Legacy VTK file of the C-alpha trace (Angstrom):
# vtk DataFile Version 3.0
C-alpha trace
ASCII
DATASET POLYDATA
POINTS 670 float
10.760 56.047 -9.030
8.641 55.140 -12.035
7.726 57.599 -14.783
4.086 57.735 -13.687
5.085 58.493 -10.106
7.394 61.275 -11.249
4.595 62.855 -13.309
2.213 62.503 -10.370
4.699 64.162 -8.028
5.451 67.054 -10.423
1.793 67.764 -11.248
0.816 67.568 -7.608
3.683 69.839 -6.571
2.863 72.437 -9.238
-0.839 72.277 -8.360
-0.026 72.775 -4.695
2.204 75.789 -5.411
-0.502 77.306 -7.616
-3.081 76.811 -4.933
-0.855 78.311 -2.231
-0.148 81.283 -4.470
-3.854 81.870 -5.013
-4.596 81.518 -1.313
-1.767 83.793 -0.180
-2.002 86.369 -3.009
-5.524 86.477 -4.501
-4.569 89.634 -6.388
-2.270 87.589 -8.613
-5.305 86.375 -10.510
-6.233 89.952 -11.436
-3.176 90.226 -13.703
-4.601 87.500 -15.944
-7.684 88.873 -17.636
-8.841 86.002 -19.811
-12.413 85.350 -20.825
-14.443 82.705 -22.557
-12.753 79.514 -23.700
-9.285 80.986 -23.196
-10.088 81.330 -19.504
-11.833 78.065 -18.788
-9.981 75.672 -21.108
-6.585 75.678 -19.276
-8.273 75.282 -15.921
-10.460 72.414 -17.146
-7.505 70.803 -18.896
-5.286 70.867 -15.825
-8.141 69.620 -13.656
-8.953 66.743 -16.004
-5.266 65.870 -16.271
-5.090 65.608 -12.505
-8.097 63.285 -12.463
-6.614 61.124 -15.261
-3.289 60.779 -13.462
-5.101 59.927 -10.241
-7.112 57.226 -12.019
-3.988 55.817 -13.669
-2.197 55.711 -10.357
-5.082 53.911 -8.661
-5.297 51.390 -11.525
-1.558 50.731 -11.370
-1.656 50.209 -7.611
-4.631 47.851 -7.906
-2.926 45.803 -10.624
0.344 45.485 -8.709
-1.537 44.593 -5.543
-3.507 41.870 -7.359
-0.334 40.493 -8.919
1.293 40.362 -5.508
-1.691 38.515 -4.041
-1.705 36.005 -6.897
2.015 35.356 -6.498
1.977 35.039 -2.737
-1.578 33.824 -2.093
-0.358 30.838 -0.050
1.500 32.860 2.554
0.917 35.759 4.859
1.802 39.211 3.515
2.629 40.655 6.932
4.468 38.148 9.098
5.202 34.417 9.195
2.991 32.182 11.338
5.355 29.459 12.599
3.829 29.075 16.056
1.237 26.502 15.019
1.733 23.141 13.403
0.306 22.858 9.873
-3.283 21.771 9.531
-3.736 18.539 7.624
-6.724 17.357 5.651
-9.541 15.814 7.647
-10.689 12.345 6.515
-14.128 13.663 5.565
-12.821 16.552 3.443
-12.894 14.475 0.243
-16.615 13.809 0.636
-17.255 17.477 1.461
-15.568 18.465 -1.797
-17.650 15.942 -3.723
-20.844 17.425 -2.304
-19.728 20.987 -2.996
-19.186 19.982 -6.613
-22.909 19.189 -6.908
-24.732 22.386 -7.874
-28.249 23.391 -8.834
-27.009 24.273 -12.312
-26.105 20.600 -12.897
-29.767 20.018 -13.675
-29.298 21.757 -17.014
-26.598 19.326 -18.157
-27.547 16.376 -20.302
-25.061 14.094 -18.518
-24.147 15.544 -15.100
-20.831 13.723 -14.692
-20.324 14.669 -11.042
-23.680 13.224 -10.020
-23.321 10.094 -12.112
-19.834 9.301 -10.767
-20.864 9.825 -7.149
-23.925 7.586 -7.432
-21.997 4.845 -9.267
-19.313 4.928 -6.586
-21.790 4.789 -3.711
-23.786 2.048 -5.420
-20.689 -0.151 -5.527
-20.114 0.565 -1.836
-23.766 -0.253 -1.108
-23.422 -3.648 -2.812
-20.462 -4.508 -0.596
-22.074 -3.306 2.624
-25.460 -4.954 2.065
-23.906 -8.249 0.976
-21.931 -8.325 4.213
-24.566 -7.075 6.658
-27.814 -8.428 5.188
-26.576 -11.557 3.415
-28.682 -10.713 0.382
-27.905 -12.033 -3.071
-26.586 -9.758 -5.780
-29.986 -9.809 -7.538
-31.866 -8.900 -4.348
-29.457 -6.049 -3.624
-29.872 -4.550 -7.093
-33.657 -4.835 -6.890
-33.847 -3.279 -3.418
-31.577 -0.410 -4.430
-33.700 0.287 -7.493
-37.031 0.297 -5.678
-35.710 1.885 -2.447
-36.681 -0.981 -0.112
-33.142 -1.485 1.215
-33.743 1.137 3.932
-36.594 2.816 5.757
-34.992 6.244 5.414
-36.834 7.954 2.520
-33.943 10.324 1.720
-31.392 7.494 1.522
-33.769 5.283 -0.467
-34.447 8.026 -3.020
-30.722 8.470 -3.731
-30.569 5.193 -5.695
-34.236 4.863 -6.648
-34.761 8.327 -8.131
-33.016 9.960 -11.064
-29.700 11.789 -10.597
-31.601 14.935 -11.551
-34.751 14.431 -9.478
-37.919 16.340 -10.213
-38.511 19.039 -7.627
-41.705 19.657 -5.754
-42.990 23.170 -5.265
-41.597 23.173 -1.729
-38.146 22.082 -2.981
-38.149 24.860 -5.550
-38.993 27.433 -2.894
-36.383 26.034 -0.514
-33.718 26.192 -3.246
-34.000 29.971 -3.128
-32.300 30.149 0.273
-30.593 26.748 0.602
-27.481 26.141 -1.469
-27.464 22.340 -1.113
-29.222 20.512 -3.974
-31.630 17.661 -3.250
-29.234 15.111 -4.768
-26.410 16.146 -2.404
-28.704 15.943 0.618
-29.826 12.451 -0.367
-26.173 11.416 -0.806
-25.447 12.424 2.789
-28.315 10.325 4.095
-27.329 7.329 1.950
-23.740 7.411 3.222
-24.960 7.803 6.802
-27.217 4.751 6.469
-24.546 2.573 4.823
-21.837 3.541 7.314
-24.155 2.883 10.255
-24.916 -0.611 8.968
-21.286 -1.411 8.274
-19.852 -0.257 11.622
-22.874 -0.967 13.802
-22.654 2.568 15.270
-24.705 5.640 14.579
-23.302 7.877 11.847
-24.669 11.391 11.517
-25.876 12.672 8.156
-24.063 15.969 8.723
-20.683 16.919 7.259
-18.461 18.125 10.093
-17.090 21.644 10.142
-13.567 20.201 10.337
-14.104 18.437 7.015
-15.292 21.633 5.346
-12.564 23.897 6.690
-9.459 21.690 6.998
-8.339 22.497 3.451
-9.468 26.138 3.582
-7.263 27.239 6.485
-4.318 29.465 5.726
-1.107 27.426 5.563
1.540 27.757 8.239
4.285 30.062 6.977
7.797 29.582 8.371
10.320 32.408 8.395
12.322 30.750 5.609
9.324 30.176 3.326
8.143 33.738 4.045
11.554 35.074 3.062
11.995 32.921 -0.041
8.599 34.041 -1.298
9.849 37.593 -1.806
12.627 39.143 -3.834
15.091 41.948 -3.289
17.265 40.497 -0.508
21.006 40.803 -0.159
23.396 38.762 1.951
25.774 40.322 4.432
27.945 39.225 7.359
28.613 41.130 10.572
32.437 41.275 10.966
32.205 41.497 14.770
29.665 38.778 15.559
30.312 36.726 12.394
26.548 36.523 12.120
25.126 35.735 8.677
22.037 37.654 7.648
19.958 38.576 4.652
18.251 41.947 4.478
15.832 43.930 2.300
13.804 47.133 2.495
10.044 46.923 2.028
7.323 49.552 1.886
4.504 48.997 4.367
1.933 50.429 1.946
0.584 52.916 4.499
0.888 55.779 2.024
-0.738 53.845 -0.800
-3.390 55.980 -2.415
-2.181 59.248 -0.870
-0.823 60.491 -4.214
-4.092 59.656 -5.981
-6.105 61.443 -3.292
-3.834 64.483 -3.548
-4.222 64.629 -7.325
-7.972 64.225 -7.034
-8.162 67.090 -4.560
-5.983 69.230 -6.840
-8.156 68.500 -9.880
-11.333 69.246 -7.924
-9.847 72.510 -6.651
-8.872 73.610 -10.154
-12.211 72.764 -11.741
-14.303 74.322 -8.952
-11.906 77.258 -8.464
-11.731 76.634 -4.696
-8.145 77.319 -3.580
-8.742 75.825 -0.118
-8.743 72.330 -1.639
-5.101 72.794 -2.564
-4.202 72.606 1.122
-5.273 68.942 1.056
-3.105 68.441 -1.996
-0.116 69.933 -0.208
-0.656 67.612 2.749
-0.881 64.563 0.486
2.224 65.511 -1.469
4.107 66.102 1.790
3.225 62.621 3.060
4.049 61.085 -0.302
7.382 62.904 -0.426
8.227 61.792 3.121
7.555 58.176 2.172
9.990 58.532 -0.734
12.685 60.407 1.151
12.677 58.735 4.573
15.498 56.317 5.325
15.520 53.519 7.858
18.049 53.442 10.670
20.879 51.008 10.108
19.815 47.698 11.567
22.607 46.376 13.725
20.920 43.672 15.742
22.336 40.485 17.205
19.950 37.584 17.861
20.846 34.736 20.232
18.723 31.656 20.836
19.172 29.211 23.708
17.364 25.895 24.165
16.786 24.188 27.498
17.054 20.666 25.989
18.344 19.634 22.563
17.650 15.881 22.960
14.272 15.650 24.705
11.889 12.759 25.082
8.570 12.807 23.218
6.097 15.067 24.999
8.739 16.910 27.006
8.364 20.692 27.345
11.305 22.697 25.974
11.897 26.344 26.874
13.278 28.554 24.118
14.875 31.884 25.058
15.649 34.530 22.425
17.763 37.631 23.110
17.930 40.699 20.843
20.822 43.144 21.277
21.078 46.546 19.571
24.768 46.747 18.649
24.437 50.031 16.708
24.492 53.702 17.633
20.875 54.526 16.746
17.679 53.860 18.622
15.364 51.317 17.005
11.893 52.770 17.570
9.975 49.722 16.343
11.567 46.277 16.205
9.646 43.036 15.751
11.088 39.518 15.973
9.590 36.256 14.722
11.580 33.190 15.731
12.037 30.409 13.171
10.071 27.629 14.871
10.336 24.367 12.862
7.208 22.987 11.236
6.886 19.957 13.513
7.024 21.892 16.787
4.008 23.727 18.153
4.233 26.522 20.720
2.425 25.333 23.853
3.044 28.388 26.039
4.074 31.955 25.280
4.652 33.369 21.813
7.420 33.122 19.240
6.821 36.749 18.173
8.054 39.800 20.060
7.790 43.589 19.664
9.881 46.214 21.446
12.048 49.348 21.069
15.798 49.226 21.724
18.271 51.938 22.554
21.922 51.532 21.561
23.590 48.765 23.574
20.326 47.582 25.147
19.083 43.983 25.087
15.595 42.484 25.226
14.666 38.865 25.922
11.547 36.774 25.431
10.765 33.090 26.015
8.249 30.510 24.898
7.714 26.766 25.282
7.355 24.034 22.673
6.379 20.382 23.050
8.853 17.811 21.746
7.725 15.371 19.076
9.698 12.667 17.280
11.982 13.971 14.563
14.961 16.183 13.823
13.750 19.769 14.048
16.170 22.365 12.657
15.304 25.965 13.478
14.935 28.454 10.654
16.650 31.840 10.984
14.841 34.466 13.042
13.068 37.242 11.145
13.773 40.756 12.477
11.661 43.669 11.191
12.486 47.313 11.976
10.297 50.281 11.019
10.750 54.030 10.911
8.890 56.209 13.408
5.898 56.738 11.087
5.809 53.090 10.025
6.059 53.975 6.345
9.050 51.757 5.548
10.454 48.650 7.121
13.623 46.623 6.848
13.337 42.839 7.065
16.395 40.830 8.088
16.829 37.085 8.372
19.322 36.379 11.168
21.140 33.050 11.401
23.369 33.489 14.448
23.853 29.781 15.100
22.248 26.530 14.064
19.697 25.211 16.532
18.503 21.619 16.206
16.224 19.654 18.518
16.403 15.899 18.055
13.681 13.760 19.591
14.588 10.110 19.107
12.253 7.326 18.075
11.432 5.060 20.972
13.005 1.622 21.035
9.856 -0.470 21.067
10.331 -3.563 18.869
7.068 -5.315 18.092
6.365 -9.003 18.444
5.129 -10.865 15.411
6.092 -10.174 11.859
2.935 -9.389 9.991
4.614 -10.503 6.746
3.522 -13.124 4.271
4.381 -16.599 5.515
7.255 -17.636 3.331
9.832 -18.061 6.068
11.119 -21.272 7.616
10.891 -22.088 11.284
14.330 -20.511 11.777
14.097 -16.758 12.468
15.314 -14.664 9.586
15.649 -17.557 7.145
13.642 -18.435 4.053
13.532 -21.374 1.686
15.992 -20.566 -1.055
15.490 -21.332 -4.744
19.259 -21.706 -5.049
20.684 -25.196 -4.813
24.130 -25.930 -3.453
25.625 -26.698 -0.061
23.272 -26.978 2.897
21.407 -29.439 5.089
18.025 -29.764 3.344
17.862 -32.153 0.379
17.117 -30.569 -2.992
18.017 -32.951 -5.881
20.504 -35.487 -7.306
22.487 -34.928 -10.529
25.413 -36.401 -12.408
28.856 -35.891 -10.976
30.817 -32.969 -12.405
34.526 -32.472 -12.223
35.332 -30.377 -9.178
32.308 -31.337 -7.060
33.248 -31.682 -3.355
33.783 -35.279 -2.204
31.446 -34.674 0.741
28.498 -34.243 -1.645
29.058 -37.449 -3.672
26.339 -40.081 -3.131
28.652 -42.934 -2.062
25.739 -45.305 -1.404
24.648 -45.101 -5.054
28.282 -45.472 -6.130
28.492 -48.715 -4.147
25.251 -50.064 -5.665
25.453 -48.943 -9.265
29.028 -47.773 -9.735
27.830 -44.349 -10.939
29.132 -41.117 -9.523
26.318 -38.744 -8.565
26.239 -35.485 -6.619
23.614 -34.478 -4.060
22.461 -30.823 -4.067
20.987 -29.230 -0.956
19.054 -26.058 -0.426
21.427 -23.299 0.529
20.478 -21.464 3.748
19.391 -17.946 2.824
18.389 -15.005 4.981
15.147 -13.321 3.974
15.345 -9.679 2.984
12.679 -7.167 3.976
11.956 -3.801 2.384
9.675 -1.365 4.206
7.836 0.939 1.787
6.245 3.862 3.657
3.479 5.821 1.931
4.282 9.521 2.514
2.512 11.049 -0.481
0.529 14.228 0.045
-2.673 12.133 0.126
-1.349 10.243 3.178
-1.037 13.414 5.283
-4.426 13.090 6.951
-5.512 14.199 10.407
-6.488 11.113 12.400
-9.800 11.595 14.146
-8.046 10.802 17.439
-5.368 13.546 17.089
-5.939 16.673 15.012
-2.341 17.900 15.175
-0.273 14.933 13.979
-0.668 13.460 10.489
-1.134 9.718 10.144
2.267 9.666 8.395
3.903 10.008 11.822
2.151 6.821 12.906
3.463 5.060 9.797
7.040 6.207 10.492
6.871 5.004 14.101
5.544 1.632 12.944
8.319 1.309 10.357
11.006 1.834 12.985
9.412 -0.592 15.461
9.127 -3.324 12.832
12.659 -2.689 11.573
14.001 -2.945 15.127
12.389 -6.360 15.572
13.746 -7.611 12.257
17.250 -6.324 12.938
17.174 -8.003 16.336
16.698 -11.297 14.432
19.600 -10.399 12.093
17.169 -10.047 9.201
18.337 -7.624 6.481
15.857 -4.752 6.291
15.748 -1.611 4.144
13.493 1.424 3.907
12.183 3.551 1.074
9.419 6.119 0.720
6.578 6.337 -1.755
6.969 10.081 -2.097
8.075 12.809 -4.525
11.034 13.246 -2.172
13.513 10.506 -2.973
14.627 8.294 -0.097
16.423 4.953 -0.121
18.277 2.721 2.335
19.338 -0.682 1.010
18.623 -3.728 3.208
21.326 -4.497 5.730
22.022 -5.581 9.293
24.181 -4.559 12.227
24.409 -1.616 14.597
25.708 0.787 11.955
22.770 -0.036 9.686
20.354 0.385 12.590
21.762 3.866 13.262
21.478 4.821 9.594
17.894 3.603 9.484
16.965 5.596 12.574
18.620 8.753 11.241
16.818 8.343 7.915
13.383 8.006 9.518
14.122 10.937 11.827
15.706 13.491 9.557
15.032 12.602 5.916
12.878 15.204 4.164
10.602 12.465 2.809
9.363 11.855 6.370
9.074 15.500 7.427
6.056 17.223 8.930
5.518 19.254 5.755
3.038 17.948 3.209
4.683 17.466 -0.220
3.488 20.168 -2.589
4.786 18.775 -5.892
2.943 16.443 -8.237
3.967 12.822 -7.983
3.547 9.760 -10.192
3.718 6.715 -7.925
4.236 4.330 -10.846
7.659 5.866 -11.498
8.821 5.194 -7.935
7.425 1.649 -8.066
9.381 0.921 -11.238
12.526 2.111 -9.475
11.843 -0.313 -6.633
11.355 -3.155 -9.105
14.664 -2.347 -10.780
16.633 -2.179 -7.535
15.077 -4.941 -5.423
15.463 -8.719 -6.061
12.223 -10.653 -6.460
12.894 -12.802 -3.392
12.604 -9.695 -1.193
9.544 -9.398 1.014
7.850 -5.987 0.952
5.843 -4.488 3.787
3.786 -1.570 2.468
2.756 0.837 5.252
-0.076 3.089 4.107
-3.402 4.450 5.398
-4.905 3.422 2.026
-6.713 6.735 1.876
-7.033 6.770 -1.922
-7.112 4.399 -4.876
-3.509 5.139 -5.855
-2.283 3.556 -2.607
-4.285 0.409 -3.355
-2.896 0.268 -6.890
0.649 0.660 -5.534
0.238 -2.460 -3.384
-1.279 -4.424 -6.274
1.490 -3.360 -8.655
4.189 -4.513 -6.247
2.357 -7.822 -6.011
2.152 -8.019 -9.818
5.910 -7.553 -10.027
6.252 -10.859 -8.173
7.099 -9.713 -4.646
5.557 -11.169 -1.506
3.638 -8.086 -0.380
2.053 -7.444 2.999
0.178 -4.282 3.964
-0.009 -2.508 7.303
-2.681 0.201 7.236
-3.128 2.687 10.111
-6.752 3.796 10.160
-7.200 7.601 10.104
-10.988 7.246 10.208
-11.158 5.462 13.572
-12.793 7.744 16.114
-13.496 7.386 19.844
-16.567 9.588 19.418
-19.797 7.602 19.662
-21.411 9.354 16.681
-19.361 10.069 13.566
-20.255 12.331 10.677
-21.098 11.069 7.213
-17.853 12.536 5.836
-15.747 10.267 8.056
-18.199 7.440 7.356
-17.675 7.889 3.624
-13.886 7.808 4.045
-14.163 4.692 6.206
-16.382 2.882 3.684
-14.054 3.659 0.789
-11.036 2.553 2.788
-12.667 -0.725 3.874
-13.548 -1.394 0.245
-9.854 -1.041 -0.688
-8.826 -3.383 2.127
-11.282 -5.967 0.855
-9.955 -5.709 -2.705
-6.385 -6.283 -1.513
-7.412 -9.272 0.590
-9.280 -10.709 -2.393
-5.977 -10.422 -4.293
-4.377 -12.727 -1.636
-2.397 -9.963 0.051
-1.960 -10.033 3.815
-3.538 -6.823 5.128
-3.405 -5.635 8.744
-5.972 -2.966 9.633
-4.495 -0.940 12.490
-6.886 0.895 14.787
-4.920 3.567 16.712
-6.528 2.400 19.947
-4.754 -0.967 19.515
-1.050 -1.440 20.078
1.125 -2.230 17.081
2.349 -5.429 18.754
-1.226 -6.621 19.078
-1.933 -5.959 15.409
1.227 -7.689 14.169
0.715 -10.685 16.454
-2.871 -11.055 15.271
-1.940 -11.241 11.589
1.354 -13.145 11.855
LINES 1 671
670 0 1 2 3 4 5 6 7 8 9 10 11 12 13 14 15 16 17 18 19 20 21 22 23 24 25 26 27 28 29 30 31 32 33 34 35 36 37 38 39 40 41 42 43 44 45 46 47 48 49 50 51 52 53 54 55 56 57 58 59 60 61 62 63 64 65 66 67 68 69 70 71 72 73 74 75 76 77 78 79 80 81 82 83 84 85 86 87 88 89 90 91 92 93 94 95 96 97 98 99 100 101 102 103 104 105 106 107 108 109 110 111 112 113 114 115 116 117 118 119 120 121 122 123 124 125 126 127 128 129 130 131 132 133 134 135 136 137 138 139 140 141 142 143 144 145 146 147 148 149 150 151 152 153 154 155 156 157 158 159 160 161 162 163 164 165 166 167 168 169 170 171 172 173 174 175 176 177 178 179 180 181 182 183 184 185 186 187 188 189 190 191 192 193 194 195 196 197 198 199 200 201 202 203 204 205 206 207 208 209 210 211 212 213 214 215 216 217 218 219 220 221 222 223 224 225 226 227 228 229 230 231 232 233 234 235 236 237 238 239 240 241 242 243 244 245 246 247 248 249 250 251 252 253 254 255 256 257 258 259 260 261 262 263 264 265 266 267 268 269 270 271 272 273 274 275 276 277 278 279 280 281 282 283 284 285 286 287 288 289 290 291 292 293 294 295 296 297 298 299 300 301 302 303 304 305 306 307 308 309 310 311 312 313 314 315 316 317 318 319 320 321 322 323 324 325 326 327 328 329 330 331 332 333 334 335 336 337 338 339 340 341 342 343 344 345 346 347 348 349 350 351 352 353 354 355 356 357 358 359 360 361 362 363 364 365 366 367 368 369 370 371 372 373 374 375 376 377 378 379 380 381 382 383 384 385 386 387 388 389 390 391 392 393 394 395 396 397 398 399 400 401 402 403 404 405 406 407 408 409 410 411 412 413 414 415 416 417 418 419 420 421 422 423 424 425 426 427 428 429 430 431 432 433 434 435 436 437 438 439 440 441 442 443 444 445 446 447 448 449 450 451 452 453 454 455 456 457 458 459 460 461 462 463 464 465 466 467 468 469 470 471 472 473 474 475 476 477 478 479 480 481 482 483 484 485 486 487 488 489 490 491 492 493 494 495 496 497 498 499 500 501 502 503 504 505 506 507 508 509 510 511 512 513 514 515 516 517 518 519 520 521 522 523 524 525 526 527 528 529 530 531 532 533 534 535 536 537 538 539 540 541 542 543 544 545 546 547 548 549 550 551 552 553 554 555 556 557 558 559 560 561 562 563 564 565 566 567 568 569 570 571 572 573 574 575 576 577 578 579 580 581 582 583 584 585 586 587 588 589 590 591 592 593 594 595 596 597 598 599 600 601 602 603 604 605 606 607 608 609 610 611 612 613 614 615 616 617 618 619 620 621 622 623 624 625 626 627 628 629 630 631 632 633 634 635 636 637 638 639 640 641 642 643 644 645 646 647 648 649 650 651 652 653 654 655 656 657 658 659 660 661 662 663 664 665 666 667 668 669
């Protein structure tokens, strides 16, 4: 107990006793016959002291509460939320953030950087779109953008024709009082809508979807392990009977927070106003506060058992999870709550992974829920068990790891046809023209004979004609080597418009395995690495053992997990590592949604290193909906601009619409 709490408890206790004494024996006050300052000063002093201590207590509680929120603002303070898969950023969220950065106060700035950067960026996109769709010259495009004749939409035309800080009409000034969106931001939405409609040929709404505005504002999914690691004060123990490992800690529920301050306030008010009845409230508050300090939790002796209906399911298969809780102690657990450690990639499709009950000694309770299998290795976190006292003032949290539970959903064997790589191979599968001369069947050059050259490579015809010994060099047969570089940076974890629960990274991983399977079937050495803050590397190789290692890496390596990386990452560092480890005659297939400029620069840097680089880009902006929002349209325009830049740099780029099979995409570009 802290010093302040001890003072609070003592003052409150003394005040309560004084009040009870005055209530029970009013005649006691007649023995003290003080008058004037001598009578009122002690009473006022004690009353003010009570108020000061109450204020200090409230301030201390508020400060500690704020510090706790700042430290744990990314997780729930009550219970984990592992039942739902994490929400990933919607493709239009970047544009929504750009618009939110435009404020009315920007008008006061001499150079509003946010407005200038957005208009310069959209102007470059407009040049590309209008040159492709209207076949106008660069001069005509610039002139039409400046005078607003490139479109009939007045809002879109004014975005480029007017100033970044447009003059406001009287109506705009009045509307700004209740509308938070500035005129410049509204015009930007209409300009993007018009450009995206022209580029795709489909209608694009000028609205920003709710999914784009809220996808990054949702509370993150909190697993039992991350919930536990976010707090301190745990200790490890092992049950000698069940050999069950667990970590436990005692936590206050905060239900009595503020009771001590209220008791002191009532005591101070009773002293100052000379109303003894108020001391009864003080006594009640001190009693509750004392109970919260003195109460002890029952010993938590709980055994948790988890059973799984299928540990190696197929994708999409329903798996039933059954959890049993047994009270192995001698005391009744009045309030016990269990949160099972559902892995991040699995989502509960039926039932609930949380359970609340009361257990007598020796009794057992069971609950079940269903999850849907998805590709990957999903290791269960320990179950979180929370027990409370009868009043719910204190609770004990325990992390139970009775046995390891892992669900492995294998990648489907679906090798693609076509390579989709830059055409540097020979007509023989898996072979490439080698720069190394030596033994072979394809002529390379003729040189002077050297001691030790094989007799089979001496040009005997020239020896017969000229008498000179010469040696013929051939091109040595050489298998091509492929390295798959999968973009799994945090920026690549986008929600495809066709599936709001699986990030586009999962599509990239599936494509990597399908392509690797086809290459390994042709005995082509293939390796895998990840462009990610989580290191991952598998050197190129062939054979069944290498195929198994590659599959296990794509399934279980943390770089390809369902969790978005939360650490900062410099892609140039990882690219330099690739350049140091990979020979220049290796072909690189870069698999990335190209959702930001850093992905484009990664492909160009690999090309600058001298590698033959090809790009496979799953499109997260493709949508089956007839009308898309301007946020998705903006993301699509920016992405198409990056694809064009890579193609202009002579890189082979395959744009993969999710509605098209991977085999069709690879065959089309091979």
